C-alpha positions as CSV (number, residue, x, y, z in Angstrom):
1,X,18.7,10.8,28.2
2,X,18.5,9.5,24.9
3,X,21.6,9.1,22.5
4,X,19.7,9.0,19.8
5,X,18.2,12.8,18.1
6,X,16.2,11.9,14.5
7,X,13.0,13.1,14.6
8,X,10.7,13.6,11.6
9,X,10.5,17.6,12.8
10,X,14.4,17.9,12.0
11,X,14.7,20.8,9.2
12,X,18.3,20.4,8.7
13,X,18.3,17.2,6.1
14,X,22.1,16.3,6.8
15,X,21.7,16.4,10.2
16,X,18.7,13.9,10.0
17,X,20.6,11.8,7.9
18,X,23.5,11.2,10.1
19,X,21.3,10.8,13.2
20,X,19.4,7.8,11.5
21,X,22.6,6.4,10.2
22,X,23.7,6.6,13.7
23,X,21.0,4.7,15.1
24,X,20.9,2.3,12.2
25,X,24.5,1.3,13.0
26,X,24.9,2.0,16.7
27,X,21.4,1.5,18.6
28,X,21.4,-2.4,19.2
29,X,25.2,-2.6,19.0
30,X,24.8,-4.1,22.3
31,X,22.0,-6.5,21.8
32,X,22.6,-9.4,19.3
33,X,19.2,-11.2,18.8
34,X,18.4,-13.2,16.0
35,X,14.7,-11.9,15.8
36,X,15.4,-8.7,15.4
37,X,15.4,-8.1,11.5
38,X,16.0,-5.4,8.7
39,X,12.4,-5.1,8.0
40,X,12.1,-1.4,7.3
41,X,8.6,-0.3,5.3
42,X,11.0,0.9,2.2
43,X,12.9,-1.9,1.5
44,X,10.4,-5.0,2.3
45,X,7.2,-2.9,1.8
46,X,6.0,-5.9,-0.6
47,X,5.8,-8.4,2.2
48,X,2.3,-9.8,2.1
49,X,1.4,-7.7,-0.5
50,X,2.6,-10.0,-3.6
51,X,1.6,-13.8,-4.2
52,X,4.4,-16.3,-5.1
53,X,3.6,-15.4,-8.7
54,X,4.2,-11.4,-7.7
55,X,0.5,-10.8,-8.5
56,X,-0.7,-7.9,-5.9
57,X,-2.9,-9.2,-3.2
58,X,-5.1,-8.0,-0.4
59,X,-6.3,-9.6,2.3
60,X,-9.8,-10.9,2.5
61,X,-11.9,-9.5,5.4
62,X,-13.7,-12.6,6.5
63,X,-10.4,-13.8,7.4
64,X,-10.2,-11.2,10.1
65,X,-10.5,-11.9,13.8
66,X,-10.6,-9.9,16.9
67,X,-7.8,-9.7,19.5
68,X,-8.2,-9.7,23.1
69,X,-7.8,-5.7,22.8
70,X,-10.5,-5.3,20.2
71,X,-8.2,-4.8,17.3
72,X,-8.5,-6.6,13.8
73,X,-6.0,-8.6,12.2
74,X,-5.6,-12.1,10.2
75,X,-7.0,-14.8,12.1
76,X,-3.8,-16.8,12.8
77,X,-1.6,-13.7,13.6
78,X,-4.6,-12.8,16.1
79,X,-3.9,-16.3,18.0
80,X,-0.5,-15.6,18.1
81,X,-0.6,-12.1,19.6
82,X,-3.0,-13.1,21.8
83,X,-1.0,-15.7,23.3
84,X,2.0,-13.2,23.8
85,X,-0.4,-11.3,25.7
86,X,-1.0,-14.0,27.8
87,X,2.4,-14.9,28.3
88,X,2.9,-11.0,29.7
89,X,0.3,-11.0,31.5
90,X,1.3,-13.9,33.4
91,X,4.8,-13.0,33.6
92,X,3.7,-9.5,35.1
93,X,1.5,-11.6,37.6
94,X,4.1,-13.1,39.0
95,X,6.5,-10.1,38.7
96,X,8.9,-11.6,36.5
97,X,9.0,-8.5,34.6
98,X,9.8,-5.0,35.0
99,X,5.8,-3.4,36.1
100,X,6.2,0.0,35.2
101,X,7.5,0.3,31.9
102,X,5.4,2.3,29.2
103,X,4.8,-0.2,26.4
104,X,6.3,-3.4,27.6
105,X,4.5,-4.4,31.0
106,X,0.9,-4.3,29.8
107,X,1.2,-5.1,26.0
108,X,-1.1,-3.4,24.0
109,X,-2.3,-3.2,19.9
110,X,-2.2,0.5,18.8
111,X,-2.4,-0.3,15.4
112,X,-3.1,-3.6,12.9
113,X,-5.0,-4.8,10.3
114,X,-5.8,-1.4,7.8
115,X,-8.5,-2.1,5.0
116,X,-6.6,-1.4,2.3
117,X,-9.8,-0.4,0.0
118,X,-10.7,2.3,2.2
119,X,-6.9,3.6,2.1
120,X,-7.0,3.3,-1.5
121,X,-10.3,5.2,-2.1
122,X,-9.1,8.0,0.1
123,X,-5.6,8.0,-2.0
124,X,-7.1,8.1,-5.4
125,X,-9.8,10.7,-4.3
126,X,-6.8,13.0,-3.6
127,X,-5.2,12.3,-6.8
128,X,-8.3,12.8,-8.8
129,X,-9.7,16.0,-6.9
130,X,-6.0,17.3,-8.0
131,X,-6.9,16.5,-11.4
132,X,-10.1,18.4,-11.3
133,X,-9.1,21.5,-9.5
134,X,-5.8,22.0,-10.8
135,X,-5.1,20.3,-13.8
136,X,-8.0,20.7,-16.1
137,X,-9.8,24.0,-17.0
138,X,-13.5,24.1,-16.9
139,X,-13.5,25.8,-20.0
140,X,-11.9,22.9,-21.9
141,X,-14.5,20.2,-21.2
142,X,-17.8,19.9,-22.6
143,X,-18.1,16.4,-22.4
144,X,-16.9,13.2,-20.3
145,X,-15.1,12.1,-23.6
146,X,-13.1,15.3,-23.4
147,X,-12.5,14.7,-19.8
148,X,-11.0,11.5,-20.3
149,X,-8.7,13.0,-23.1
150,X,-7.1,14.9,-20.2
151,X,-6.6,11.7,-18.1
152,X,-3.7,9.9,-19.9
153,X,-1.5,13.1,-19.8
154,X,-1.9,13.7,-16.1
155,X,-0.7,10.3,-15.6
156,X,2.3,11.0,-17.1
157,X,2.8,13.5,-15.2
158,X,2.4,11.4,-12.1
159,X,4.6,8.7,-13.3
160,X,5.2,5.6,-11.0
161,X,5.7,7.5,-8.1
162,X,1.6,8.1,-7.4
163,X,0.2,5.1,-9.2
164,X,-3.7,5.2,-10.1
165,X,-4.6,1.2,-10.5
166,X,-5.3,-0.4,-7.2
167,X,-3.2,-3.2,-8.1
168,X,-0.2,-0.7,-8.4
169,X,-1.0,1.3,-5.5
170,X,-0.8,-1.9,-3.2
171,X,2.8,-2.3,-4.2
172,X,3.9,1.1,-3.7
173,X,5.3,2.7,-1.0
174,X,1.8,5.0,-0.8
175,X,0.2,2.0,0.4
176,X,0.9,0.8,4.4
177,X,2.2,-2.7,5.2
178,X,-0.5,-2.9,7.7
179,X,-3.3,-3.6,4.9
180,X,-1.2,-7.3,4.9
181,X,-2.8,-8.4,8.4
182,X,0.7,-9.5,9.4
183,X,2.0,-6.2,11.0
184,X,0.8,-5.1,15.0
185,X,2.4,-2.2,16.3
186,X,2.3,-2.1,20.5
187,X,3.0,1.8,20.9
188,X,1.9,5.0,19.7
189,X,5.2,6.7,19.4
190,X,5.8,8.5,16.2
191,X,7.7,6.1,13.9
192,X,10.6,8.8,13.3
193,X,11.2,9.5,16.9
194,X,14.0,7.6,17.4
195,X,14.9,8.9,20.8
196,X,11.4,7.4,21.9
197,X,12.3,4.0,20.3
198,X,15.5,3.8,22.4
199,X,13.7,5.1,25.6
200,X,10.8,2.9,25.5
201,X,12.1,-0.2,24.0
202,X,15.9,-0.7,23.4
203,X,16.3,0.4,27.0
204,X,13.4,-1.2,28.4
205,X,14.3,-3.9,31.1
206,X,11.7,-6.2,29.4
207,X,13.0,-5.8,25.8
208,X,14.9,-9.1,25.9
209,X,11.6,-10.4,27.5
210,X,9.7,-8.9,24.6
211,X,12.1,-10.6,21.8
212,X,12.2,-13.8,23.2
213,X,8.2,-13.9,23.6
214,X,8.0,-12.4,19.9
215,X,10.3,-15.3,18.6
216,X,8.5,-18.2,20.4
217,X,5.1,-16.9,18.9
218,X,6.4,-16.5,15.4
219,X,6.8,-12.7,15.2
220,X,9.6,-10.7,13.9
221,X,10.5,-7.2,15.7
222,X,11.7,-4.4,13.2
223,X,15.1,-2.8,13.8
224,X,13.6,0.3,12.1
225,X,10.5,0.5,14.8
226,X,10.8,-2.2,17.2
227,X,7.2,-1.6,18.7
228,X,6.4,-3.2,15.0
229,X,6.0,-7.1,15.0
230,X,5.7,-8.6,11.8
231,X,4.1,-12.9,11.6
232,X,7.0,-14.5,10.0
233,X,4.6,-16.8,8.1
234,X,7.2,-19.7,7.3
235,X,8.2,-20.1,11.3
236,X,7.5,-23.3,13.1
237,X,5.9,-21.2,15.7
238,X,3.6,-19.5,13.7
239,X,2.4,-22.5,11.8
240,X,1.2,-23.6,15.0
241,X,-1.6,-20.7,15.0
242,X,-2.1,-21.7,11.4
243,X,-5.0,-24.1,10.0
244,X,-3.7,-23.9,6.3
245,X,0.0,-24.7,5.3
246,X,2.1,-21.5,4.7
247,X,1.9,-22.6,0.8
248,X,-2.0,-22.1,0.9
249,X,-1.6,-19.1,2.5
250,X,-2.2,-16.6,-0.4
251,X,-5.0,-18.7,-2.4
252,X,-7.1,-19.0,1.5
253,X,-6.3,-15.8,3.1
254,X,-6.0,-13.3,0.0
255,X,-7.8,-11.8,-3.1
256,X,-5.9,-10.8,-6.1
257,X,-6.1,-6.9,-6.6
258,X,-5.6,-6.7,-10.3
259,X,-9.3,-8.1,-10.5
260,X,-10.8,-4.9,-9.1
261,X,-8.5,-2.6,-11.1
262,X,-11.1,-1.6,-13.9
263,X,-14.1,-1.7,-11.8
264,X,-12.1,1.2,-9.2
265,X,-10.6,2.9,-12.0
266,X,-14.1,3.3,-13.9
267,X,-16.1,4.2,-10.7
268,X,-13.6,7.0,-9.9
269,X,-13.6,8.5,-13.3
270,X,-17.3,8.8,-13.4
271,X,-17.5,10.1,-10.0
272,X,-15.0,13.0,-10.4
273,X,-16.3,13.8,-13.8
274,X,-19.8,13.8,-11.9
275,X,-18.0,16.6,-9.3
276,X,-16.2,18.3,-11.8
277,X,-19.5,19.3,-13.6
278,X,-21.8,19.6,-10.5
279,X,-21.9,23.2,-10.2
280,X,-21.0,24.1,-13.9
281,X,-23.8,23.8,-16.3
282,X,-22.7,26.2,-19.4
283,X,-19.3,27.5,-20.3
284,X,-19.3,31.3,-21.4
285,X,-16.6,32.0,-24.3
286,X,-15.7,35.0,-26.2
287,X,-14.5,35.7,-29.2
288,X,-13.0,38.5,-31.0
289,X,-14.3,39.5,-34.5
290,X,-11.8,41.2,-37.9
291,X,-13.4,44.5,-35.9
292,X,-12.2,44.1,-32.8
293,X,-15.7,43.3,-31.3
294,X,-16.1,41.3,-28.3
295,X,-18.8,38.3,-28.9
296,X,-19.8,36.0,-26.3
297,X,-21.5,32.7,-26.8
298,X,-22.8,30.0,-24.2
299,X,-21.8,26.4,-24.9
300,X,-23.5,23.7,-22.8
301,X,-21.7,21.1,-20.7
302,X,-23.1,17.6,-21.7
303,X,-23.7,15.8,-18.1
304,X,-24.3,12.5,-19.8
305,X,-21.7,9.9,-18.2
306,X,-21.8,7.8,-21.5
307,X,-20.7,4.4,-19.9
308,X,-20.7,2.8,-23.2
309,X,-18.0,5.2,-24.0
310,X,-15.6,4.2,-21.1
311,X,-16.3,0.6,-21.9
312,X,-15.0,1.1,-25.1
313,X,-11.9,2.6,-24.5
314,X,-11.3,1.0,-20.8
315,X,-8.8,-1.3,-21.7
316,X,-6.5,1.4,-23.7
317,X,-7.1,3.8,-20.6
318,X,-5.7,0.8,-18.2
319,X,-3.3,-0.9,-20.2
320,X,-1.2,2.5,-20.8
321,X,-1.4,3.6,-17.0
322,X,-0.3,0.1,-15.7
323,X,2.9,0.9,-18.4
324,X,3.6,4.5,-16.9
325,X,3.0,2.8,-13.6
326,X,5.7,-0.1,-14.6
327,X,8.2,2.8,-15.7
328,X,7.3,2.1,-19.4
329,X,8.5,-1.4,-19.5
330,X,7.1,-2.0,-22.8
331,X,7.3,0.0,-26.4
332,X,3.6,1.7,-27.4
333,X,3.7,-1.2,-30.1
334,X,3.6,-4.0,-27.5
335,X,1.0,-1.9,-25.8
336,X,-1.1,-1.3,-28.7
337,X,-1.0,-5.3,-29.3
338,X,-1.8,-6.1,-25.9
339,X,-5.1,-3.8,-26.1
340,X,-6.1,-5.6,-29.2
341,X,-5.9,-8.9,-27.9
342,X,-7.6,-8.2,-24.9
343,X,-10.8,-6.8,-26.5
344,X,-10.7,-10.5,-28.7
345,X,-10.3,-12.1,-25.4
346,X,-13.1,-10.2,-23.6
347,X,-15.4,-11.2,-26.7
348,X,-14.7,-14.9,-26.4
349,X,-14.3,-15.0,-22.5
350,X,-15.3,-12.0,-20.4
351,X,-13.5,-9.0,-19.2
352,X,-12.2,-10.9,-16.2
353,X,-10.1,-13.0,-18.6
354,X,-9.0,-9.5,-20.3
355,X,-7.9,-8.0,-17.5
356,X,-6.1,-11.3,-16.1
357,X,-4.3,-11.5,-19.9
358,X,-3.0,-7.8,-19.4
359,X,-1.7,-8.2,-16.0
360,X,0.0,-11.3,-17.1
361,X,1.8,-9.5,-19.6
362,X,3.1,-7.2,-17.1
363,X,3.9,-9.9,-14.6
364,X,6.3,-11.3,-16.8
365,X,8.9,-8.2,-16.5
366,X,9.2,-8.5,-13.0
367,X,11.4,-11.2,-12.0
368,X,14.1,-9.3,-14.5
369,X,13.3,-6.1,-12.6
370,X,15.4,-4.4,-9.7
371,X,12.9,-4.7,-7.0
372,X,11.3,-7.4,-8.8
373,X,10.2,-11.1,-8.3
374,X,14.2,-12.5,-7.5
375,X,14.9,-9.2,-5.7
376,X,12.2,-9.5,-2.9
377,X,12.4,-13.5,-2.9
378,X,15.8,-13.2,-1.6
379,X,14.8,-10.5,0.5
380,X,12.1,-12.6,2.3
381,X,14.7,-15.7,2.3
382,X,17.0,-13.3,4.0
383,X,14.3,-13.0,6.4
384,X,14.4,-16.8,7.9
385,X,17.9,-16.6,8.3
């Protein structure tokens, strides 16, 4: 019988808190293994999501490879994982391990790489659908310009808790760490079921063998969820499966997320304005005269998306949204200056250079912020100890 009772279905918050704490403090008290790490999804959710300059990054899909059980992950992680499976199969064949463990006899991958663009698309669709249905009134919008005028107040309402831009979403807790291609999950248990973690992994006869095999292939094992393996990109064991040096990882395997920010933001705003006006061609309004007579009149909705207009205001919209996502790290005077400079850079060079300039300004603040570059660099180093 399991000692730990916490699940995501607990209604009593206080009881759930103490059960989670009890698991954290006691679950591994009889297990002393250097490969078990505190790599929970909240405190290290930037591992593999940012490069050495704290730019949000996402994996180049051309670097994906299929594992032997037909799951996609980054190529060198795939090699390490396949080697781990082969080692388990050999031990199984010679009965060196228990043969009847639920997950730790015949290893299978249940979750690996998740496409960040597809998942961001689902996320931003929900954000904009809520904007259309519950934030603005159809009778207050007659044009694309008026539609966009409501978006900044909406972004302020969402705050940094619900980021809008692709790059900020990548760094947020709303984005799964599995988008990095560095995570593999070998069970289909609910992450919140502490009893299942104990029964199927911690108490498994093959748990020690599993930990040793993961370490020999360059994987950490998460204490919070022991079914989750995380590629240690700096370990000598993982380097055996890499064709490039770890220092080249982000330049060779990942792309800069901010380069897609304006493209995605513009396209989504145009798309959802179209959905907003799709079934509404006219607005019927009423006016009361001085003699208390009610008059009705019709206003037609402008269905012109006015691409030129959004191109003119996109730097203003984008830079202010980024500032909201960074919890107003800059004052409005600085933001206005950045917008003005970005427009000049676009005229001299191109839009990509302008976006790079804006991103550089926000990136310059990260090292000094709590949870910033220095904070997470120390976190990454602690994983290597």
